[in-house]
N, C-alpha and C positions, 0 to 999 in steps of 0.2 A: 145250198148251200148258200147261194146267195139269199134267196127267200129269210134264213136264219138272219142274217144280217141286217136286211131289210127293216127285220123286225127288230134285234136291238136298237138300231137309229132311232126307230119309232119310238121305241120305248123312252130314250133318252131325251126325245126333243119333248115327247110329251109329258116329261118329270121337270125339265126346262120352261116349259108353258105352264105347267102346275106353280112351279112358281114364281112367275109372273102373270098373278090374274089379271083380269080387265083393266083393274083401279090401278096398277103400277107399268102403264104403259101406255104410252101413245101411238095410233095406228092405223094406218091407213092404205087400201089397196093402191095398187097402181103397175103398169107394165114394166117399171122398173124400180127396184124396194132402196131406199138410202136406210141406212142406220143410224141411231144417235144416239150419244150418253152423256147425259147432263145431270150435275150434281142436284137434282131435287131437295135431297137432304144435305143437312152437314156432315153428318156421321151415323150408328148405329148403336145403338142399346147395349150396353155393357152389361153378358151372360155369362153364366158358369156352364159349362157343359161338362156335367158327370159321366155323362155316356149312359146312364142308368137307364136313359130311353133314347128313343129315335132322335138324333137332333132336328131340331126348328131351325127355319131359315129366324136371322136376326133381323131386330124390328129397326125401322130407319128413324132418326128423330131430327128434331131441329131443322125446321122446314126454311128451306134457301128461296127466297123470294127470286131474287138475283139470276139463280140457275133456272128458275122456272122460266124469265121473261127471255133466258137466252134459247131455251127449247121453244119458246114461242116465235123468235126470230127463225129457229129454222123451217115450225110450220110456213112461215109466213113467206119465205123465199120458194118453198116447194109451192104454194098457191099461186105464187105469183107468176113463175114459171111455167107451170101450166096451165096459165092464164095467158101466155105471152103467144103470141100468132107465130113469131120468127124464130123463137127458140125449143127446141124440139116440137116441131108442131106433130098433131097427129099420136103423139105418144102423153103418159102420165106416169107422173113421179107419186110413189107412194111411200109409205115411211115406216118404219118401227124404231122406236127413241124409249130408251130406259132410264131409269134413276141408276147411277153409278153411289148414291148416298155418301161421296166423298171416300170409297174406299176400294180397296183394290180385289177384294173378295168379289163385290157386288159388280163388279166393272167386269171380272173376267165371266161371272153367271151370266150376263147379259153378252158378254159375247159367243159364248160356247153357243148360245139360242143364233145368232148368224152363222156361225159356222157349221153347227148342225143344221141348217137347213139350206146352206151351199154344199154340204158333202151328201143330203137326199139328192139334191138335183144333178149332181154329178155321177151317181148311181145310175139317174134315168129309170127309176123304179115305179113309175106310174102304170105302167101295164100286170104290175106285180100286184101293188097298192093303189088299190081304188082309191085315191084321198082326193074326195070330193071339194074338202078344202083347202087346197092345194095353192102357198104360198111360194112367188117369188124368191128367187135368191137376194138375198143383199150384194149389190154389186162395190158399195163405198158404207163408209162408216163414218157420220161426223162426230169427232171426239177424241180425246176426253177433254177434261180439265185440266187437273193437278199432272206435273213431269210425271210421279212417281206412277201413277194410274195408268198415263199415257204410256208407258214403258211395258210394264204390263200385259195390255191390250195389244202393244204394236208386235211380241214376242209371238203372241199367239194370231195374229192378222198376216204378221209375214211369211207364218207357214203356209198359207193358202193364198198369199200374193191378194189379200181382199184391201184395196186402200182405205189407207186410214190419212183423214186429215183434219187433225189438231186447232181448234179456234184460241187455246188458251195454255198449252204445253209448251214453254220457252227452254226448258233443259237442254245445253249445249248437247248432250249426250246422245241424244235424238236424231242429233246430224249424222249419226255414224251409220253409211249405208250398207255398211258390215253386215250390221246388227241389225239394223232394224229397216228394213228392204221396202215394204210398202207404206211406210210412215211421212206424212207432207206437212205445214202446216201454213196457218194466214198468217203468224205472230213472228216476229224475229225472235231469233235464240237471245240467250241470255248472256252471252259472249258481247254482245254490243253494248247491254245493260251494264256489265259489270266496268268496261272500260268506263262507260260515264259516269260509275257512281266513282270510280278513282279520281276522273276528271272534275268532278263537282270537289270534290275533298281537297284537291291542287289546286284548285281557283280559289277557294275561301282560305288557304295556305295551313289548312291542318295536317298533322302528321301524325296524330295520337288519337287511335281510333279500337274500337272493340267492334267484334264479329259474332252475329248469332246466324245462324245458319236452320230451316229445319230438316231432321232428318230422315232426308229422301233424296229421290236423284232428280230432284229440283234443288234443295237448297245447299247440297253439299258441291255441286258440279258448278254453280254459281259464285259461292263464295270461294273455290279454288281458284277461277278465275280471277277473281277480285283481290284475292293473294298474290297472286303474278303480277298483274297491271298495279298495285300499290307498291311492289317493291321496287317497281321499276323506277316510282316516283318517291323514293326514299320515303313511303308511309309506315309509319308500324304501327303492328297490331297489340296492341297491351291483352287483350283475350278473345278470347276463340271457343264459343257456346254451342252445341248441337240441342235441338230444343223437337217438341214433338205434341201433339193434341192429347197422346195416350200416354206420354210423359206422368209418371207420380208425381205426389206432393213432393217429395224429398229431393228429388232434382228438380221441380221448378224451384225449392228456397236453393238450394247451390248456388243454381245462374242466378237469382238473383242478388245472393251476397257479393258475386264478384261480380255483380254490374254498379252493386251501392257502394263496394271497395276500392272500385276503377278511379283512376286519374283521367281516365279517359271519356271527353262528355260527348264524343260524336260517336254510335252504335250503328253500324251498318247489317241490318238485316233480309236475309233471302229467307223467306219465307211465306206460305200462305195466311190469308185470314184466324183459319182455325186452327192453325199448330202454334201462331202468335198467341193467340188470344189467352190462355193460362197462365201466360208469363205476363201479359200485361195485364192482368187482376190482381197477381199477387205487387205489381211492382205500385198499381194505384193504391194498394192496401198499404203499403211501407211508405206511399207518399213520397218516393225519388222522384225530383225534379231535377231541371237543369242539365238533362241531357237533349241530346240532338239527334233523332233517328230518321235516318238515310234511308228509306224503303223500296224494295225492288216493286216490280209494277203489279207481282200476286196479292199484296197486302194496302199499295199506296191509297187506294181508294175501298178499302172493306168496313163496311155499315157495319163489320161485328168489332172492327176498332176505331173506328170515327166515330165516334160518340162522346156527345158534350160532357158526360162525366168523365171521360177519362182524358179528356183536352188539357188540366190544368200538368201533368204527366209526358203526354206526346203530343203536346199543341206547337212545336220546334217543327213537327216533322217535312218534310220533305224527299216528294217522290218520285217515281217515273209511272207515267200514264200511257198508254198505247194511244193513238194518235186515232183521234175520235171521228166517227164516219156519219153519215147521209145517210136513214133509208127512209122514202118516202111513202108515207101511207103506214109507218108502223106505230105511229101513235094511235089514232084511230083500230087498229086493226087487236092492240093493245086492252084499249076499254071497249071491244065487243066480247070480251070474253064471259064465259058461262056456262056454268055446268050444264045447262041443260039443251043449250046452242052449240057444244063442244064437243059434240057423243065419240069423235075418233080419241079425243084428249082425256084419258082415264086419271092425270093429273088437275083436272081443273076443279073437282069436287074438293081435290083436300087445299085446293090454293082459296077458291071461296070459303072456305071452312076457317081457314087457319087466315084470312084476310080480314073478316069480320067477326070471329072468336064466335061462330057460333056452328050448329050441325046441320046436315042433311039429313033428314028424317031416312030417307030411304037406305043411309050408308050403317052399316053397325058397328063400322072400324071407328069412325070418329064422334060416335054417339058420345052420351052424357057419361057412361059406364065405360068408358075409354079411357086409360091411362094418361095421366098427366103432357100436355103438350106442350115445347118449348119452343116461345116464337125467336127466329132468331134476323140480322138485318145483317145485309152484307152485298156491294153489287154484285152481286152473286153470292155473296158469302155471307152474307146479315143475319143477326141476329139477337134477338130481347128473349130475356125468362119471362113467360107468366102461364099460369100453371091455373089451372079449373076442373073442380072436381064433376062440374056441371056448365054445359052452353046452353044457350040459350037455340030454339031451333031459330034456321035460317027461313027468310020470308022467300028470297030467290028475288026479291026487288032491291036491294040495295047497291046503291052506288060506288063503282069503282072507285071512281076520280073522287068522291069523299075523303078516302082513306089514304094517307101518307104512309107508300111501302116504299121498297125498294123497287116493285115492282113497276110502278111508273115514273120512277126515273130517268127519265128518256135524253134527258138533256146533253149527257157526253155518251154517246154511244159505242164503246169500245169494243168490249166481247162481243158483244151483240151484233156490231158491224163484221166482226171476225167470223162469225157463225153465219152469216149473210153472205160473207164472201165465199166460205168454204162452200155451200152449196152449189154457190154458181159457176164457183171454179169446176166442181163435176157435174152441174149440167153443160159447161162448155164442152170439158170433155166427152160427153157424150152427142154434143153436137160437133164435135168432128169425125166422130165415129159414123154419125148418122147423114154425114154431109162426105163422107168421104168417097173418092174416085179411085174403082180400082185401076190399078197400076201405080200409085200414087199415096198410097197407103202405108203405114210404119210396121207393117209386119213383112212375112217373106214376101221375096217379088212383088214387092209392093202392095201384095192383098189390104183389105179393108174385113172389119170385123162385119158380123153380122148385127145390128141394132135391137133386132127381135130377138137374137140370141148370144146376147154380148155378155162374156163373161168375166168377172173382176180384174183379172191378170191385162187384161184387154184396155179396160177402162184406167187402170195403170200408167199401163203405156203410152196412154195418151195424155194424162195427165204432167207426165215427167216433161212431156212436152209443150205442154199448155201456153197458150199465149193471148190474152183477150183483154180488152178495155172495160173497165169496171164503170158503175153507174157515177163517180164522182170522175172521169176521166182521165183515169190514172190504169197505166198498159200493168196487168197482173200474168207474169209466169215465174215460174219455180225457178232455182238454181240447183246448180248437182248435188245440192244435198239434202232438195226435197225444202229448202225454208222460205220465205218470201223477205226482202230487205225492208224494213221499216223504220221510222222514226219514232221520236219520244217525246211525248210532252212532259216538262217538270212542274210537278208542283206543289204548292206549299199549304199546309191547313191553317183555316181562318175562324174564326168563331163567329157565326155570323150576327150582327147586332139586332137582326129581325126576329130571329124566334130561335135561335141561339144553339142552331145547331154548325155542324160541322159544316165547312163547304171546303171547296179545290177551288186555289186560284193558281192558275196559270201562271208560271214566273218565269217560264223559259222554255229549252225547246231542245233536242239533240239529233243533227242530222248528222246519220251513217256515212251519207255521201260528200259528206265534204271532207278537205283537207286536214289531217290532224293537223289540231293546234287551232281548227276554226270550226269543229265540228258544235261546241258547247255555245250556248248564249244565255243567258242567265239576265233578266231585270232585278236588281237589288233592292228598287225601289218601293217593287210589290210585294216584298217579303219581310215576313212576320216574326221575330223570333220569340217562342211562349207564348207568341198572340197576340204581341202590343210592339216588343221593342224593335230598334231599326239597327242595331248594334250587332256586328257578327260577332256572337261567341268566339271564344277562346279556346283551341283544345288541342294543343301540343305537350309535347312532353315536357318542355323547355321553353322559358321564353323566348322571343325571335332574337338572335343577335344584330343588333345594330351594324348601319355601314361603320367599315373602319376595323371590325372587327369580325371573328370566322369561328366556328363549331368546334369545340373541342372535345375529344373523345369521353367519354368516364368507362372507365373500366368496368365491365361486370354490366355494363348495361346498352338496349337497344342504342340503334345508331341516332335514332333519333332523340334521345336524350343526352345533351349534351351540356359542356358550360361554354359560356360567350368567352374567348380568348384573343385579346388585344394584336392586329397584325402587327409583324416585327416591321423596325422600323424600314424602309424601301422598298414594301409590298402595300398593299390596298385592298378593299372591298369598296366597291360602291351599291352594293344593294345588299338584302336585309338576308340573315340567315346563309350568310356567304359559308360555300364548304371548304374554301381554300383562299388565303389571299393572291391576289396576283403581283406579281413583280414589275414597278416601274423599267419603264424604257431606261436606256444606260443614261442618258441625259435627264433624266429627272428623280426625283424625290416625294416620298409619300409627303402629304400634309400632317399638323399636327395633330388630326384628328384619324389619320391613315383613311379619309375616305377618296383622295384622288391625288395624282399624282402633279406637282410641279415642277418647272424648271429647274434644276441645281443654281445653285449659288456658284456663278463664276469667279476665281480670285486670282488675283495676279500683282503686282507689286505696281500699284498703279499709281498716276501724276497726280491723280484726282484727291486719294485717302491722305490723311496726314503724316503718316509714316513715310508715306514717298512723297510730297511734300519737302518734306524737312530733310530727305537725305538729298532731295535736289535743290534744297536752297544750301548745305551743306557742301554740295558740289561746286555751284555757281560759285558760293563764297571762296572756294578753293581756286575754281579758276580766276576769279576775281585778283583774289589777293598776289597768287602767281602773276598775272600780266601787271600787278602795280609794283612787285618785286622787279618783274624783266624792266616795268622802262625807269626803275630808277637805276637799275645798273648800266641801261642803255644811256639815259642822262648823265649819268658820272662815270662814265665810262673809262675816263684817262684818269681818273683818282687813282690814288698808290692803293688803296683797299681791291678795289675792281680790277686792278691790274695783278696783284698779289694772287689773285685766287683764280689764273688763270681765264681769263673774260670769257672767250670763245665756247671754254669745255660749260663757263658756268650759263652760257646763252641757250646752249646745247643741252644743260640739264633743267631748265627751268622750261625749255620747249615741252622736254619729256614729263615734266608736273604738270604743263596745260593737258597733254595724252591722258597720263594715270586720272588726272579730274575729267576728263571729259570721258572717258571711256565708262566711266560709273553710273553715267547717264542710259549708257545702252541695257543694264540691267532693270532700267525701271521702263513701267510701259508694258501694253500686252505683248508677249512674244511672241514673234515671228519667226521665221525660219532664217530670214537674213540678219535679223538681231540677234541670234542664238548663234550664230556659225561667226559673228563678228566680232561679239563682246569677249570672247574668252580671249583670242587672237590680239585684240586694241589691249587688252586691260596686260597680258603678258608680255610682249613686245614695249608697252610703253614702260614697265617697269624694268626690263633689264634694259630699256637704253637710259634710262636713269641711273638704276647701279652701276650701269658701265663707264656711264660719266665720271660718278665719285672714285671706281676703282683705279680708274686711268691718273684721275688728276690727284689721287693722296698717295698712289704707288709713285707718279712721276717724282714728288717734291720727296718723298722720303728717300729714294733713290737720290737724288740730287744732294740732299744733306748729308747723306751717309756717304758719299766719295767724297774721299780726302783732296784729291786736285780735281777736279772737274776740268774734262779736257774738250775738247772740240769732238770726238768720237762720242762723248756724252751727249752732247749738244745736239748733236745730229741724229742717235738715235731717240731721243728725248724731245725733238721737234714737234711740232703741230700738226703734221701732216701722220707723222707716227702716231699721237694718239687717236687723233679721227678715224686712224685706221684699227687700231685696237679697240674701240667702241665699237666702230662697220663690225669688226668682226665678232664680238660677244653678241651684238644683236642681232646677227646673221644666225648664228647657232638658233636662235628661238625663234624666227621667221620661219627658218626650216623643220623644226618641231611641229609648227601652226601650219604651214603647208601638208607636212606627210598626215597630219589628224584631220585638218580637213579633206584631203583627199580619201580618204580608208574610213575613216569613220565621222563625218562632216555632224557636228549639232544639228538638233531640228527641234520645232516645237511642238511639245507634249499634251494632251490633255489626260491629266491622271486622275482618274475616281477611284482609285484602291486607297488614298491615303484617309479621307474622310468621308464620309456616307453621301452627305447633304451639300460637299463642296467638289466641284470641280477644279483642279488648280492646273492652269496653263502654264505650264515650265517647260523651260529648255532639257529636252536630252542630250546629255553630254556627246555621247554617240561611243565615246572610250574614256573612262575614268583614268585607266593610265595615263593614255595621255596627255589627260589634266595635270594628272599627278608630276610627270614628266616637266611640265610646263611650271607650275610651280615650284618644283623641287631643283631646276635649272635655274628660276630667279634666287631662292634660296641660298644657292652652291655662291653666286655669285655676290650674292650679299654678305654669307660667309666669308668669303677671299677680301670683301671690301672692308667688313669688320676688324680680318685680321690685319691688314696693313694701316687703320686706323690706328689701333691698337697700337700698335708698333710706333706709329706717326705722332702719339698723344705728346711729346716733349718738344715736338718741332716747335718755332715760332708761329703762334694762334693765329697772326697776320696772313700767314699763308695756309693753313689748312685747317685751322678751327679742328684740331684734334680729339678734343673733349666730345665737341658737338657731333661731330661725324660719330662718333661708339654710340653716344647719347642714342642718334636715330636710327642707327644701326640697330642696338637695343629693341628702341620702339617697333622696327621693321619687324625682329624675329618674334616678339613677343607676340605683334599683332598676328603672325600666320600661322606660329606653335597655336596662338588661339583657336585660330583660323580653324584649323583641319579636326578638330573636336565637334566644335560649333557646325562644322559645314555637315557632317556626318550626324548630327542629332536631331539638326534640324528637317523642316518640309515646307513644301509648298512655297509660297511666295519668299518665305524666312529665310530660305537657301538663297535666293536674290540678294535681301537683306542684308543677309550676314556677309557676303560676298562684297557687299558696297558698303557698308562699313569698315570691313576690313582694307579695302583701297582705297576710302577715303582717310583712314588712320595711319595709314603706312605716308600717303602722299603729306597728308598735314604734319607727320612728325620730321620728315626728309625735310621740309617748305621751311619749318619752323627752325629747327637744330641748326642748317646750315645757312639760311640766310636771313632770318630775322635781324640776329645780332650786326650782321655787318649792315642792313638796312638801318639798323637805329645808329649804328655810328657814322655813317654817309647822313642821315638827316638831323641826329639830334648831338653829335658829337664830331663837329668837323674840324674840331683841332686833334681829333685822333688820326683822321686820315690825312696822315703827310708822312715825306719820304722821312724824315725823321723819325718817327713811329716805329716805320719798318725797318728801320736801318736799326735802330735802338733794340728791339728786337731780336734781328740777329745778330746783334753782337752780344745781345745779352744768352743768347745759347750758345754759341762760341765761347765766352768766356765758363759757361758752366759747364759744358764739356770740358775745357780744357782743366779746370779748376780741380773736376772731380777726378781726372787724371793723374793729377799732381798730389791729390790728395793721397790717391791709392799707392802713389810712388812712398811716397811720404811713411806711410805708414810701413809699407815693407823694410826702406832704410834704418829704422828705427826699431825695429825686431831684429835687424842684422846686427846691430849697434850694442844693444841690450844681450847680446850673444855674445859679445867679443869683451865688453867690458866696462857696457853700462855707461859709459860715452852717451853722450846729451846732440842732435843735431841741430844746426844754425836752424832759423826763423825764416824764409825768402824774404826780402822787403820791393818794395816796389819806391820809384818814382810818383809813383801816381796815388794823388790824398784819394784816402779810403775809410770813411764810418763804421769801425766796428762796433761789437756791442761796448767797447770803453769809451769814455770822452776822448777826442782828442786834445791829446796835450800841448799841441803846439799849433793852436787856432790862427787862422792867414789875417793879417792884419786889413782893416775896415777897406782900404782903397782898391785892394786884389779883390776881395767877396764884391765888393760892387763891379769889379772887371770883370767875374767869373759870370756872374748872374745877367749881366748882359751879353754873354754868350747864350746861344740857341743851346740846347743840351736836355738832355733826360737823366735822369734816374733809374735804375732798375735792384732792386731787390731780391738776391740769390741766396736761397735756404738750401744748406747742406749740413751734414753731419752735425756737427755742433753747435753751427755759428751760424751768422745771417750777414750778408756782406750787402752794403749800398754801392752800387755803381754808377759813376758819375763818368757820361759820356757827353760832348761837347763837339757840335759841329761849325764850323767857320760860315758865314754867309760867303755864295757862291763868288762874291765880287772881290773878293780878298785872295789876296796873294799866294796863289798856285804853290809857290815855290814852299811856303810856310807846310801846306798842306804835304807836301811831298817828304819835306823833313820829319813831321809827324809820322808819316807813314814810313818812314825809313826807320826810326828812333824806333814805333813798337815793333818793326820787325826783328830790329839786332834786340832786344828785350827780349821777345821772343825766341831768338836761337839760342840766346845765354842758358835757356832755363832746360835742362833737359826732360825735363814733363811738356816742353813745349806749353807752360804756363803764360798766358797772356797777362802781360803788366800794364796795366792800363790804370798807372799814379793810384793803383791800392795796394793795401797791405791787407793780408791776407791770414787770418788768423788759424791753424791750422789744428789747434788742440781744442 
């Protein structure tokens, strides 16, 4: 049975080996064999397999010069290690390298060769199979290039725990150790690259992009990671397309149509050069320019794409490149390649023929009769097309340095250095096995592997724990996912002024070890957009929203498509493209452009503003006029008018008016807590004191004049002390209201932000509007009572109480304060204080003018009326008026009674006092008597009532005249009054009653 298995495996291996003849591999014997997978060709020829005959192996086409350079890097590293006296001494490394043709099928075909040989060795069939050409097992594989290819290879090699170290496969899927147990790589995974792409877009403030990805395990995961990063940065994706080098023309046309119709100018591409080439060719054919291409490292330096004839379309490319390394002596090694000198390298012959476009006579495959060859260029994946039905023979003396190909482009060794590093990683793992001390090994009980019988899984164990310093002095160790963390260079495509070729200018770098936000560095001065412009292109769905505006969502559109909305009042934005406006602090407000916050305007009834100055001047004027009146009353205090107006109460009344005018000043200026607590009580108490004085004075005179016979009791109760007591009691009630108010809810200064957005009104918070209502209400109650008494006493002698003027003053008072209530309720801010000041001043001026200005006018300008005779005359006229009206009423009653009894007429009362009625006096006095009468001091008063007008003449003799005559006159008048039933005064007047 074992023999049968041996034969089957040998047949399988023999078939596999036949598929890969001597010209399709690079192979060298050694104690330990390393496998290699490189894309020496870009693809395979399309061929229909109708299965009418035995299927043939597909043919690889389009030579890849960079792939051959990568292969050379592996051979160079192995030869360098074999020459090293310190690394693996007495051990020789061999290699078996195959061409993957950039396809999964060819890669798996080569991988089966590695696996089959390992299985033969694991069966230990040497005693049954006399194999003279025994090849040792492949203990590790370097490769492959594309992530999709490496995924397929890793799945197969992982079954046998054969370590695979890739130099160019960056898909983040390969970091999954549950699926790819034996996969490691010397290139960073695409997770960092996708993040770096999103950072670049954010750096240039782009937010509207399109994405294109290769439809494989490299493109799909890479672009998916980019979408995640873009979403976190509010970057919107206009379109997302998948491509492949095997896509048919119709699919390519559809993708190009999407690109052409898109408004996004930035296109992010996760693809390899061969997958992207068909799309770029169609874009060039249509001449779609103005796009910015953001390239992943797989095609950022691809010679398939970076061609001068494509530059007008993709000249704005910014891409990522791996960090370049240095390989001493590698340049000379590349120049030594020759088909005759490279007996172990079966690919050297085809390389020579493709480089010099000739054929070597001893090769049948690449003879002139062979099919057309397609020449390509890529940093490993470059291509150009050239067909030749016939090629001249190669002389073998051609100079490799005379031809410009990607093979000799060793200025930036990126993938080549990764290959070099992968070989050295395996060599150092073997060195660790070679130098392992028993008891300190990585295996069971600290045991060590035997370097002469080492197996692949043992090498994999040491690779996972690898740590060494490379030739550039950097530490190399694989993380738990089998990855090496590395940095990226950022390149920009420029057109060389010398030869017109595309050169890759390094314009920045991306440091994955730095803190977030500090990883990206770009030198914008080095970037050329479209090959010549320094201006950063615009790739946003909407124009930037300037400071002072915010982005507004448009329904049905992505978040990157927005309209700019002005920030509302009180909010601001000081940055471009603000998502939301920030609210200003409480004491600040947005400026006119809403780009910043400025302190709010502070408003109160200021001393310096025109309105405040005007009110202050009026208050000072009131104080001055009141002081002037008080001075006049003090100077003329012994005159009859001052005495008749209750001199002491007038002084107190003028003092209260001074307080009223002064209290208005507390409402002007910035409100403080103490002014707020003082102004309303000062105003209320001052007005109550003023109204109380008017009330007591008016009521006293009214009661005195209405009393029929004033007695000593009246004088006692209406003395000066009682008047002051009543004033005090009335004022005390107001004081109690103010004390309760200040104790329970004291007013305070208040900064009101709610009335107007841009203004802070500093006002007084009254604490309790009910208390303010009680204060004003009580004042108005006293004013109403005062008005009632003033109206009732309107017919008293004007020298005593000026009833009409007090009535007018109370009317003014009521009009002012009734108007004050709606005005106070409807105004706000500083105008509340202004309204109250105006009300105080208007009421105060009304009281001052109506009560005192007439008296001051008489005192100063009509001194003839400020005499005792005038006062007595007005008093007598009042008494006569009362008596005459009473007589008239009685006469009318008597006449009605007489008419009812028989139509008899009543007699007309007569008087010994001469009076001038509406008719001329039929008995004029002699001239001598008239002169005597005029010499006497007297007065005339006209009294109007009913249908007649009476002129009453009263005379008063000098005080030095005979006092007896005065007593006789008084006695006569008294007797005449007693003779009248109606108590009519007879002062030598004849009163017409009809």
